[in-house]
C-alpha positions as CSV (number, residue, x, y, z in Angstrom):
1,M,51.1,-34.4,16.3
2,S,48.3,-32.3,17.5
3,E,45.2,-33.8,16.4
4,K,42.8,-31.6,13.9
5,P,39.9,-29.9,15.2
6,E,36.5,-32.0,13.7
7,I,34.8,-29.8,11.6
8,L,30.8,-30.0,12.4
9,K,28.8,-30.4,9.4
10,P,25.4,-28.6,9.2
11,L,22.5,-30.8,10.0
12,P,19.8,-31.4,7.6
13,V,16.6,-29.1,7.9
14,R,14.0,-31.8,8.3
15,T,10.6,-30.4,7.5
16,S,7.6,-32.1,9.8
17,M,4.7,-33.5,8.5
18,L,2.6,-31.1,10.5
19,S,4.5,-28.3,8.7
20,R,4.0,-29.3,5.1
21,L,0.3,-30.1,5.6
22,R,0.5,-26.1,6.9
23,T,2.2,-25.1,3.5
24,Y,-0.2,-27.2,1.7
25,F,-3.5,-25.4,3.5
26,F,-2.3,-22.0,2.6
27,T,-1.0,-22.8,-0.9
28,G,-4.6,-24.0,-1.3
29,L,-6.1,-21.0,0.5
30,V,-4.4,-18.9,-2.0
31,I,-5.4,-20.5,-5.4
32,T,-8.9,-21.4,-3.8
33,A,-10.1,-18.1,-2.1
34,P,-10.1,-15.4,-4.8
35,A,-12.0,-17.8,-7.3
36,A,-14.6,-18.4,-4.2
37,I,-14.9,-15.1,-3.4
38,T,-15.5,-14.2,-7.5
39,I,-17.9,-17.1,-7.4
40,W,-19.8,-16.0,-4.5
41,A,-20.1,-12.0,-5.4
42,T,-21.2,-13.3,-8.8
43,L,-24.0,-15.0,-7.3
44,W,-24.7,-12.3,-4.6
45,V,-25.1,-10.2,-7.5
46,I,-27.4,-12.6,-9.4
47,S,-29.7,-13.5,-6.5
48,S,-29.8,-9.7,-5.4
49,F,-30.8,-8.7,-9.2
50,D,-33.4,-11.3,-9.1
51,G,-35.1,-10.7,-5.8
52,L,-35.8,-7.0,-6.6
53,V,-36.8,-7.4,-10.3
54,K,-38.3,-10.9,-10.6
55,P,-41.4,-9.9,-8.5
56,L,-41.9,-6.6,-11.0
57,I,-41.9,-8.7,-14.1
58,P,-45.4,-9.2,-15.5
59,F,-46.6,-13.1,-14.8
60,A,-46.9,-13.9,-18.6
61,Y,-43.2,-13.1,-18.6
62,N,-41.8,-14.8,-15.9
63,P,-40.1,-18.1,-16.8
64,D,-40.3,-19.3,-13.3
65,N,-44.2,-19.5,-14.0
66,Y,-43.8,-22.3,-16.6
67,L,-40.6,-24.5,-15.6
68,P,-40.3,-26.7,-12.6
69,F,-37.2,-24.9,-11.7
70,K,-36.0,-21.3,-11.6
71,I,-33.8,-19.7,-14.1
72,P,-30.9,-17.9,-12.0
73,G,-30.0,-14.5,-13.7
74,Y,-33.3,-13.6,-15.2
75,G,-33.6,-10.7,-13.4
76,L,-30.3,-9.4,-13.6
77,V,-30.9,-9.8,-17.8
78,F,-34.1,-7.9,-17.7
79,A,-32.5,-5.3,-15.4
80,L,-29.9,-4.9,-18.2
81,A,-32.6,-4.8,-20.7
82,F,-34.5,-2.1,-18.9
83,I,-31.3,0.1,-18.2
84,T,-30.7,0.2,-22.0
85,V,-33.8,0.8,-23.0
86,I,-33.6,4.1,-20.4
87,G,-30.6,4.8,-22.4
88,A,-31.8,4.6,-25.7
89,L,-34.8,6.5,-24.3
90,G,-32.4,9.8,-22.9
91,A,-30.8,9.9,-26.4
92,N,-33.7,11.4,-28.4
93,L,-35.8,14.2,-27.5
94,V,-38.8,13.2,-26.2
95,G,-36.7,10.8,-23.6
96,R,-34.4,14.0,-22.7
97,T,-37.2,16.3,-22.4
98,L,-38.6,13.3,-19.7
99,L,-35.6,12.8,-18.1
100,G,-35.1,16.6,-17.6
101,W,-38.3,17.0,-15.8
102,W,-37.4,14.3,-13.1
103,D,-33.7,15.6,-12.9
104,K,-35.2,18.6,-12.0
105,L,-37.4,16.9,-9.9
106,L,-34.9,15.4,-7.8
107,N,-32.7,18.3,-7.5
108,R,-35.1,20.1,-6.1
109,T,-36.7,17.6,-3.3
110,P,-34.5,18.2,-0.1
111,I,-31.9,15.5,1.4
112,V,-32.7,13.4,-1.7
113,R,-30.9,16.1,-3.7
114,S,-28.1,15.6,-1.8
115,I,-27.5,11.8,-2.3
116,Y,-28.8,12.4,-6.1
117,K,-26.1,14.9,-7.4
118,G,-23.4,13.0,-5.6
119,S,-23.9,10.0,-7.1
120,K,-25.0,11.0,-10.4
121,Q,-21.7,13.3,-10.6
122,I,-19.6,9.8,-9.7
123,F,-21.5,7.6,-11.9
124,E,-20.6,10.3,-14.8
125,T,-17.0,10.8,-13.8
126,I,-16.5,7.0,-13.8
127,F,-18.5,5.9,-17.2
128,S,-17.8,9.6,-19.0
129,E,-17.1,9.1,-22.8
130,K,-14.4,11.3,-22.8
131,G,-12.1,9.6,-20.7
132,S,-12.0,11.9,-17.2
133,S,-10.6,8.6,-15.2
134,F,-7.5,8.5,-13.7
135,K,-4.8,9.8,-16.2
136,Q,-1.3,8.4,-14.4
137,V,0.2,6.8,-11.5
138,C,2.5,9.1,-9.2
139,L,4.4,9.2,-6.3
140,V,3.7,12.1,-4.3
141,E,5.4,13.1,-0.6
142,W,2.8,11.9,1.6
143,P,1.8,12.0,4.6
144,R,4.9,13.4,5.2
145,K,8.5,14.6,3.5
146,G,10.6,11.5,3.0
147,T,7.6,8.6,2.7
148,W,6.3,8.7,-0.5
149,S,2.7,7.3,-1.2
150,I,0.9,5.9,-4.2
151,G,-1.4,8.5,-5.7
152,F,-3.2,8.7,-9.2
153,I,-3.8,11.7,-11.2
154,S,-7.2,13.0,-12.1
155,R,-7.1,16.0,-14.0
156,D,-4.9,19.1,-14.9
157,V,-5.3,22.1,-12.8
158,D,-4.9,25.9,-12.7
159,G,-4.2,27.5,-9.2
160,G,-6.7,29.9,-9.8
161,T,-9.6,27.6,-10.0
162,I,-8.4,26.7,-6.5
163,G,-8.2,30.0,-4.9
164,L,-4.4,30.2,-5.4
165,E,-2.1,31.9,-8.1
166,K,-3.5,32.1,-11.7
167,G,-1.1,30.0,-13.6
168,R,0.3,27.9,-11.2
169,R,0.3,24.5,-12.4
170,M,-1.3,21.3,-10.1
171,Y,-2.5,18.1,-10.6
172,S,-5.4,16.8,-8.5
173,V,-4.4,13.9,-6.7
174,Y,-5.9,11.0,-5.5
175,V,-4.3,8.7,-2.5
176,S,-6.5,5.8,-1.4
177,T,-6.5,3.4,1.6
178,T,-5.5,-0.1,1.1
179,P,-6.6,-2.5,0.8
180,N,-9.7,-0.8,0.0
181,P,-9.1,2.1,-2.9
182,T,-12.5,3.4,-2.7
183,S,-11.7,5.4,0.2
184,G,-8.6,8.1,0.4
185,Y,-7.6,11.9,0.0
186,V,-7.8,14.4,-2.6
187,F,-5.5,16.8,-2.4
188,F,-3.7,19.2,-4.8
189,V,-0.2,19.5,-5.5
190,D,2.4,21.3,-7.6
191,V,3.5,19.7,-10.7
192,T,6.8,19.7,-9.8
193,E,6.1,18.0,-6.6
194,V,4.8,14.7,-8.5
195,K,6.8,12.1,-9.9
196,I,4.9,10.0,-12.9
197,L,5.6,6.2,-12.8
198,T,5.8,4.3,-15.7
199,M,2.8,2.1,-14.8
200,S,-1.0,1.9,-16.0
201,V,-3.8,2.8,-13.6
202,E,-5.1,-1.0,-13.5
203,D,-1.6,-1.8,-11.9
204,G,-1.2,0.9,-9.7
205,L,-4.5,-0.3,-8.6
206,K,-3.3,-3.5,-8.1
207,L,-0.4,-2.1,-6.1
208,V,-2.9,-0.6,-3.2
209,I,-5.2,-3.2,-3.1
210,S,-2.5,-6.1,-2.8
211,M,-1.0,-4.0,0.4
212,G,2.2,-3.7,-2.0
213,L,2.6,-7.2,-2.4
214,V,1.8,-7.2,-6.3
215,F,4.1,-5.0,-8.3
216,P,3.5,-4.4,-12.2
217,D,5.3,-7.6,-14.6
218,A,6.8,-4.8,-16.9
219,P,7.3,-1.0,-17.3
220,L,6.0,0.5,-19.9
221,S,7.7,1.2,-23.2
222,A,10.2,4.5,-23.6
223,E,7.3,5.7,-25.9
224,A,5.0,5.4,-23.4
225,E,6.8,6.6,-20.7
226,L,7.6,10.2,-22.5
227,L,3.8,10.4,-23.2
228,V,2.9,10.0,-19.6
229,A,5.4,12.0,-18.0
230,K,4.9,14.9,-20.0
231,P,1.4,17.2,-18.3
232,V,-1.0,18.2,-20.7
233,M,-2.2,21.8,-19.5
234,K,-4.9,23.4,-21.5
235,P,-4.2,26.5,-23.3
236,S,-5.6,29.9,-21.7
237,R,-7.6,31.9,-23.6
238,K,-6.3,35.2,-24.5
239,T,-8.7,38.2,-24.3
240,K,-9.3,40.4,-26.6
241,A,-8.3,44.4,-26.5
């Protein structure tokens, strides 16, 4: 009788102590790095405001002159209070008049007016109470056909406002770079060429910043999906005969 061939069993995989330590190190790095970056950024902002604002605070109102230690964040609190006072001043007639003069002065100053107008438009867009920030997350075929990129719909656009056919329904789409979402490209595309995703703008930003590693935990509800997928266009005004 012929002997049956011996079946070789797979050897158990053994991990060395070095590989375990390396795994533990990268796991700890994933846990501690975001917290460390957040703490560092917070302390940097606080110290930056303290360095800029504290020298401008009158001697009698600076607590560092009375205490044996320095209070961190006092400059930041003072700056926030000052910004709030400016906002309250701009809400009345006298304040609006003074701010209007200041606005005209900066708009007429060479070089400065370009920086002022650009930064003012950005802040008005971001912090506008009318909700003029990104509306939906979408997919667009960019930079070529067959490849899809995450985009953010800024607003609905009539083609006539950008020199195209009047009445042409389009979207203003922003495609950001990764992992820095503050740089990117803005272009206009037909409504029919955009695939709106059922995810929030926050989840879309997470997806971009994480370089495609972090996806949303759950999709939107069916009702929210219908609202998101329905483009909103402002009705055009009819001219009277």
